N, C-alpha and C positions, 0 to 999 in steps of 0.2 A: 414412153414406149410403146410399140405399134406391132400387132402380130401382121394384121393385111391389112391395109388402107383401106378397104370395103367391108370389111367385118366388123361391125359399130358392135356386135357383144362380145367379141372378144378383146378388142379395143377396151369397152369398158372394164374386165377382168384386171387387164395390165395397166389401167392409167388409175386402178383405185390406189387410194390414198393413206388406207389405213389398212392392218392386218385382218380385221373382222369382216371390212367392207372387199376386200379380194377374196377371202374367201367366200363370202355370200354370192360372190357373181357369180363365181366361177361355179358354186353348185349349181345355180341356177341359169347356169348358159347352156345346158345341155351339148357340153361341146362334141364336135364331130370331127375332129382335124382329122382322127385316123381310125383305121377299123377296128379297134379297141371298142368305143363307142356302141357299137352295133349289140354287143353280148352284155354289156356290164348292165348292174343292178342300178348302182350308185357310183357316182364320182368320189372317188378318197382324198381327202384333202390332206388330213394329216389326224395326232393323237397327240395333247399335251397341254403346252403352255407357251402359248403363242407370244409371251412377255420374255421366256427364257433365251439364255447367251449360250445354249448348249444344243445343236441340232443332230438328227441321227436321220442319216437319208438309205433305205434301202430301196431294193428292186422296183416293186408292183403290192399290189393288194391280191391278197389269196381271196381263196371264196367267202372265208367270215368278215373279212376285212370289207368284199363289196357287198354282203348283205347288211352290215352294220353302219359301212360307211363311215370306219374308222380304220386307221392304219395300226397294224401289227396288233390285232387283240384276237389273231388264233395261236396254235400251242407254238409258232417260234417267239410270237409276242409275249406269250406270257412266260416263256424262257428268260425270255429276255427281262422281263419286270422283276423276277427272282432274283437273275444272275447281279441287276444293279441294287436290289434291295439288300443282298449280301454286303454290297460294299456301304451301303450307306447313303444310297442314292436315287432319287423318288423320280420314274421316267415322265408321269405326269404331272410329275408338280416344276421339275427342275429341268425339263426337256421339253421340245418338240419332234415329233418325229412323222418323216414325211415317205415317200416314194420318187422313184426317178420318173416314173408314170401315173400316172392317177387311177386308171380304169385297170382290171386286171386280166391281163391275159388268159386265153383260153388255157386249160389244164395246168394251170399258174407256170406256162413255159416262162421263159426270161424274153423281155421287150425287146421285139426288131430296132433295130437300127433306125428305123422309120418314125415307129413309134416314139421312141425315145426325142428324136427333133419335133416331132409335134408337140411335144408336152415340155420342152427344156424351157422355153418361155416365162412357162407358169412356176417352175421350178426356183427358175432365175429370181421372178419376181417376188417369191416367198423369201429368199434369201436376203433382198435387198429392203426387202419389209422389216425382218424381223436383228437383222446384222448380228449374225449368232459372233461367239468369240470363239468356239470350239464347231468343229463339224466331224462328226463320228458316221464314218461311211462303212455302212453295213455289208460286207460282198464284196466277190471282184466284181460282178453286174455294178454295184453303187462306183466301186472305183471307176471302172473301165468307160463310166459314162459322165460321172462327173468331172474328172480328169483328163483332160485332153490329152492325147497323143500316152493314154496307158491303153494300150492293147494285149501286148502280149507281159507277161509278170508272174511270179511267185506268190501268193498270199501266205507261204511260210514265213520269204521276206519282208514282203509287205505290212503283214499287220503286227498291232502293238507299239512302232515306234511314230511320233510326233512329226510330222511336217509341215511346210510351210508350199504356198505355190500361187505364183502373180496372181492369177484370174481372182484370188482372194485375198486383198492385202487384210495384215494386220488378224486373219483367223489360223489358227493352229489346226491341223486336221490331223485324223487319226483312222485307222482301215483297221477292223474289227472283222472274225469270222462272222459268216451270218449264222441266226440264231438256229435258222433252218438246220445250217450245214452242223450243227453242234447235234441238233436233234438225230441225224442219219450218223453222227459219229463220236457219240458222247466222250472217245480218248482226248479230243480236241477242249474238252468241258474246263479243265485244267489251265490248257494254255491261255485260255480265252480269261478266265477268273484271274488269271494274272495280268495280262492285257489290261480290263478293266479296273484293275488296283494303280496301275501305272496310270490311266486317265485320272482317277480320285484323285490319286496323290497331287497330281498338276492341276485339279481344276481347284481342289482345297488351297492349293499355295497362291494361283491366282487371285481367287476372291479375298485372300488376306493382305493383298497388296493393296 
């Protein structure tokens, strides 16, 4: 897999044979493929267990993530951890959390399409190395950019149901509300809690097989 025939640094990232090698090479690559590189503090690769079979994908790092170089460590990440703990799921031990883009968009805005396009090979490489059984898409931005052709949709209809997609053979996907949305509208918290229970019931059944 190659990002640019003439960019040996990026090729080294994408040619990594193990996840640990990929992460190390990406962090030290000082990637400048899009303008987000100009204002970041750190490249934020992930948080959690790279050997996990559950992957969660959000939209982009926020201020805390940018400073700590870890995904979902701010208020939204803590809420996600708490809600997952309530269903008996350990996010750090049982999943790997990442974002569509690896550098913080200014003012925590949604990433632009060209920024997503620049970072997409890294996300694809992560998923290829991890080979997850379940992908949880956190929020509308993640859904729009991970599932090709998903441009206009209702989160109320999409969230909480498992589905499959030809781009991810053998993988079950589920859309969840982004925890930052729950912070803004706590009335949706019981709905998300029900969605998380649905995920956990399926995951427990899959592990038992």
